[in-house]
C-alpha positions, 0 to 999 in steps of 0.5 A, a space after each residue: 816174496 822173492 821171485 826165483 827167475 832161475 826156476 820160472 824162466 823158460 829155457 833158452 830155445 824152448 819156444 822153438 826160436 832160432 838163433 838171432 840173425 844180426 843185420 850185418 855184412 851184405 845183409 846189413 848193407 841191403 837192409 840199410 839201403 832198403 830203409 834209406 830208399 823208403 826214407 829218402 824218396 817219395 815212392 809211388 807204384 802204378 800197376 798194369 796188366 798186358 796180354 801175352 798173345 803177341 809175345 807167344 805168337 812171336 815165340 811160335 814164329 821163331 820155333 817154326 822158322 828155326 830161329 832161337 826162341 827167346 824167353 818171355 823175360 828176355 822179350 820183356 827186357 828188350 821191350 822195356 829198354 826200347 820203351 825207355 828210349 821214348 821216356 828218358 825221365 824214367 831212365 834217370 837218377 836223382 842225387 843232391 836235388 839234381 835229376 840226371 837223365 841218361 842217354 844210355 840204358 844201364 839196366 839193373 837186373 835183380 839177382 837173388 843170392 843164397 841166404 836170401 840176399 839180393 843184388 841188382 847189378 847193371 847190364 851196361 848199354 843194354 840199348 845196344 844189345 840185340 835180343 839174341 845177345 841178352 841170354 848170354 849177357 844175363 847169364 854172365 852177370 848172374 854168374 859174376 853175382 853168385 861168385 862174388 865177382 861184381 865190382 862197385 861200378 856194376 853194383 852202383 851203375 844202373 840207371 833203371 832196374 827190373 825185378 822179376 817175380 814171374 815164376 810166382 803167383 804174385 801178379 802185382 807187387 811194390 818194388 822198392 827203388 834202388 836209389 839214386 834211380 828214379 824208377 824200377 819195374 816189377 814183372 809179376 806172374 802170368 794169370 789167365 783172364 777172360 776177355 770178350 771175343 768176336 765169338 763171345 769170350 775167350 781166355 788169354 794170359 796176362 802178365 802183371 807189371 808194377 812201376 815204382 817211381 820217385 814222385 820227386 822226379 816223375 809225376 804220375 801221368 808220365 809214369 802211367 804213359 810209360 806203362 801204357 806204352 810198354 803194354 802197347 809194345 807187348 800187345 802189338 808186337 809183330 811175329 817177325 819183329 826181332 828176326 834180325 836180332 836173332 
C-alpha cells in the first residue's frame, strides 16, 4: 500500500522548533575554534576556592579612607597578573610543538556579545597597569568588542585568558583553552561556607577558581602551585596593599 507522505507528515514547525541556526560567520568561527581547542590540546582543569575576607576588608579600607573602591573582578585580575609573574610557564603559548614563555602579560578578557557570541581580546601589557587603571582599560576593551572595533592583533594577541561567571551560581566550571595559549582561569560565583573559628564556627564567603591548562606544556604540579599561590595572594592581601595604585 502506498504511503501518502503529504497526509501523514507533520507540518513544518508543528513541534514548536525554531528555524535552524547555521554555524557561520562569527558563530561558525567560534564553534570551529572551540572544537579545535579540544581536538588539538591535552586539556585538564584544576579547581580551588579562596576566601574573600581579605579582599572585602581591602574594599572597606578604601571606602573608609576615601579612596576609589576597586571591584572584586579588578582585584582578582590584578592578583592574577601578579601571580603570573612568578609562574611564566602559565603565561605562554604553544605553536608547532614550540612553547614560548612571554615576559609581558597580555591578558585575554572573555567578553560576551549579543546573540550569545563571545570574544577574548587582549589587554596588552596588563602587568604595567595599576589597579586604579583597570576599570577604564576593561571598559574601553568591552566597548571596542561590542562595537566591532577590535583588530586581529587584539583578538589573537593574548597570552593568558580570564573568563568570569562570578554573577552566576556556578562555583566551578571547565573553561576551554583559547589556543595557542596554554592556560585559562575561570572565575566562578561566590558562595557561603562555614569554617572553624576561635569561638567555634562562622560563615565566610569563598570564590571558585578553575584553571584549565594544556598538559603538553604544563604538568599538574606547577598548575596546582599557581592556583595555590593565587589563593594565598587573595587570602593574605593587606588592607592597604594597593593604596599607591589607587
